[in-house]
ChimeraX commands (.cxc) that place a marker at each C-alpha (Angstrom):
marker #1 position 6.22,-17.63,14.87 radius 0.5
marker #1 position 8.70,-17.48,17.67 radius 0.5
marker #1 position 8.62,-14.19,19.61 radius 0.5
marker #1 position 12.38,-13.59,19.19 radius 0.5
marker #1 position 12.15,-13.98,15.41 radius 0.5
marker #1 position 9.17,-11.64,15.28 radius 0.5
marker #1 position 11.01,-8.99,17.32 radius 0.5
marker #1 position 14.07,-9.32,15.07 radius 0.5
marker #1 position 11.97,-8.84,11.92 radius 0.5
marker #1 position 10.19,-5.82,13.42 radius 0.5
marker #1 position 13.50,-4.32,14.51 radius 0.5
marker #1 position 15.02,-4.68,11.03 radius 0.5
marker #1 position 11.89,-3.27,9.40 radius 0.5
marker #1 position 11.83,-0.27,11.73 radius 0.5
marker #1 position 15.54,0.43,11.17 radius 0.5
marker #1 position 15.21,0.39,7.39 radius 0.5
marker #1 position 12.10,2.59,7.42 radius 0.5
marker #1 position 13.61,5.02,9.90 radius 0.5
marker #1 position 16.58,5.69,7.61 radius 0.5
marker #1 position 14.27,6.44,4.68 radius 0.5
marker #1 position 12.22,9.19,6.37 radius 0.5
marker #1 position 13.33,12.58,5.04 radius 0.5
marker #1 position 13.72,15.55,7.35 radius 0.5
marker #1 position 11.75,18.34,5.75 radius 0.5
marker #1 position 11.49,22.02,6.48 radius 0.5
marker #1 position 7.98,22.81,7.65 radius 0.5
marker #1 position 8.39,26.58,7.47 radius 0.5
marker #1 position 10.90,29.03,6.06 radius 0.5
marker #1 position 12.32,32.24,7.41 radius 0.5
marker #1 position 14.43,35.14,6.29 radius 0.5
marker #1 position 18.09,34.42,6.88 radius 0.5
marker #1 position 20.51,37.22,7.84 radius 0.5
marker #1 position 23.04,38.15,5.17 radius 0.5
marker #1 position 25.91,37.34,7.54 radius 0.5
marker #1 position 24.80,33.70,7.67 radius 0.5
marker #1 position 24.16,33.57,3.93 radius 0.5
marker #1 position 27.72,34.71,3.30 radius 0.5
marker #1 position 29.12,31.87,5.41 radius 0.5
marker #1 position 26.92,28.98,4.23 radius 0.5
marker #1 position 28.98,25.82,3.73 radius 0.5
marker #1 position 26.49,24.09,1.45 radius 0.5
marker #1 position 22.82,24.12,0.59 radius 0.5
marker #1 position 20.16,21.69,-0.61 radius 0.5
marker #1 position 16.96,22.46,-2.47 radius 0.5
marker #1 position 13.78,20.98,-1.02 radius 0.5
marker #1 position 10.85,20.58,-3.39 radius 0.5
marker #1 position 7.20,20.13,-2.51 radius 0.5
marker #1 position 6.95,17.76,-5.47 radius 0.5
marker #1 position 8.80,15.13,-3.44 radius 0.5
marker #1 position 8.27,13.93,0.11 radius 0.5
marker #1 position 8.14,17.42,1.61 radius 0.5
marker #1 position 5.18,19.81,1.75 radius 0.5
marker #1 position 6.91,23.13,0.97 radius 0.5
marker #1 position 9.63,24.48,-1.32 radius 0.5
marker #1 position 12.69,25.62,0.63 radius 0.5
marker #1 position 16.43,25.99,0.51 radius 0.5
marker #1 position 18.13,24.12,3.35 radius 0.5
marker #1 position 21.27,25.99,4.40 radius 0.5
marker #1 position 24.10,24.30,6.29 radius 0.5
marker #1 position 26.08,26.65,8.52 radius 0.5
marker #1 position 28.37,25.63,11.39 radius 0.5
marker #1 position 26.58,22.33,11.97 radius 0.5
marker #1 position 23.10,23.84,11.95 radius 0.5
marker #1 position 20.39,23.73,9.31 radius 0.5
marker #1 position 18.30,26.75,8.35 radius 0.5
marker #1 position 15.20,26.66,6.19 radius 0.5
marker #1 position 15.15,29.62,3.85 radius 0.5
marker #1 position 12.78,30.93,1.23 radius 0.5
marker #1 position 13.47,29.48,-2.24 radius 0.5
marker #1 position 14.73,32.87,-3.48 radius 0.5
marker #1 position 17.72,32.48,-1.13 radius 0.5
marker #1 position 19.20,30.14,-3.76 radius 0.5
marker #1 position 19.66,33.12,-6.10 radius 0.5
marker #1 position 21.39,35.10,-3.34 radius 0.5
marker #1 position 23.69,32.15,-2.62 radius 0.5
marker #1 position 24.61,31.87,-6.29 radius 0.5
marker #1 position 25.52,35.58,-6.41 radius 0.5
marker #1 position 27.63,35.26,-3.27 radius 0.5
marker #1 position 29.38,32.20,-4.73 radius 0.5
marker #1 position 30.19,34.07,-7.95 radius 0.5
marker #1 position 31.64,36.97,-5.96 radius 0.5
marker #1 position 33.77,34.55,-3.92 radius 0.5
marker #1 position 35.10,32.91,-7.06 radius 0.5
marker #1 position 35.82,36.28,-8.63 radius 0.5
marker #1 position 37.71,37.53,-5.57 radius 0.5
marker #1 position 40.00,34.48,-5.63 radius 0.5
marker #1 position 41.30,35.46,-9.03 radius 0.5
marker #1 position 41.65,39.17,-8.36 radius 0.5
marker #1 position 45.18,40.45,-7.77 radius 0.5
marker link #1:1,2 radius 0.2
marker link #1:2,3 radius 0.2
marker link #1:3,4 radius 0.2
marker link #1:4,5 radius 0.2
marker link #1:5,6 radius 0.2
marker link #1:6,7 radius 0.2
marker link #1:7,8 radius 0.2
marker link #1:8,9 radius 0.2
marker link #1:9,10 radius 0.2
marker link #1:10,11 radius 0.2
marker link #1:11,12 radius 0.2
marker link #1:12,13 radius 0.2
marker link #1:13,14 radius 0.2
marker link #1:14,15 radius 0.2
marker link #1:15,16 radius 0.2
marker link #1:16,17 radius 0.2
marker link #1:17,18 radius 0.2
marker link #1:18,19 radius 0.2
marker link #1:19,20 radius 0.2
marker link #1:20,21 radius 0.2
marker link #1:21,22 radius 0.2
marker link #1:22,23 radius 0.2
marker link #1:23,24 radius 0.2
marker link #1:24,25 radius 0.2
marker link #1:25,26 radius 0.2
marker link #1:26,27 radius 0.2
marker link #1:27,28 radius 0.2
marker link #1:28,29 radius 0.2
marker link #1:29,30 radius 0.2
marker link #1:30,31 radius 0.2
marker link #1:31,32 radius 0.2
marker link #1:32,33 radius 0.2
marker link #1:33,34 radius 0.2
marker link #1:34,35 radius 0.2
marker link #1:35,36 radius 0.2
marker link #1:36,37 radius 0.2
marker link #1:37,38 radius 0.2
marker link #1:38,39 radius 0.2
marker link #1:39,40 radius 0.2
marker link #1:40,41 radius 0.2
marker link #1:41,42 radius 0.2
marker link #1:42,43 radius 0.2
marker link #1:43,44 radius 0.2
marker link #1:44,45 radius 0.2
marker link #1:45,46 radius 0.2
marker link #1:46,47 radius 0.2
marker link #1:47,48 radius 0.2
marker link #1:48,49 radius 0.2
marker link #1:49,50 radius 0.2
marker link #1:50,51 radius 0.2
marker link #1:51,52 radius 0.2
marker link #1:52,53 radius 0.2
marker link #1:53,54 radius 0.2
marker link #1:54,55 radius 0.2
marker link #1:55,56 radius 0.2
marker link #1:56,57 radius 0.2
marker link #1:57,58 radius 0.2
marker link #1:58,59 radius 0.2
marker link #1:59,60 radius 0.2
marker link #1:60,61 radius 0.2
marker link #1:61,62 radius 0.2
marker link #1:62,63 radius 0.2
marker link #1:63,64 radius 0.2
marker link #1:64,65 radius 0.2
marker link #1:65,66 radius 0.2
marker link #1:66,67 radius 0.2
marker link #1:67,68 radius 0.2
marker link #1:68,69 radius 0.2
marker link #1:69,70 radius 0.2
marker link #1:70,71 radius 0.2
marker link #1:71,72 radius 0.2
marker link #1:72,73 radius 0.2
marker link #1:73,74 radius 0.2
marker link #1:74,75 radius 0.2
marker link #1:75,76 radius 0.2
marker link #1:76,77 radius 0.2
marker link #1:77,78 radius 0.2
marker link #1:78,79 radius 0.2
marker link #1:79,80 radius 0.2
marker link #1:80,81 radius 0.2
marker link #1:81,82 radius 0.2
marker link #1:82,83 radius 0.2
marker link #1:83,84 radius 0.2
marker link #1:84,85 radius 0.2
marker link #1:85,86 radius 0.2
marker link #1:86,87 radius 0.2
marker link #1:87,88 radius 0.2
marker link #1:88,89 radius 0.2
view
């Protein structure tokens, strides 16, 4: 096989594999309430998938924080309070 063709195939293979590798939290930490109140979105990471631990991945001002799974409950409470305050007069 020609060397250029081989390099092209390897490059395509590496690019497609690289996009499929998940970025997992490897440890969790307690997140300050101030950050929890300003979280833009969150994802739930499960150890049943490609990752080794359960975690809640918090997105805040362009950064990602790995929180304990119970942080999801706190986020849901904060979200409900936000929604309630929008309708209060």
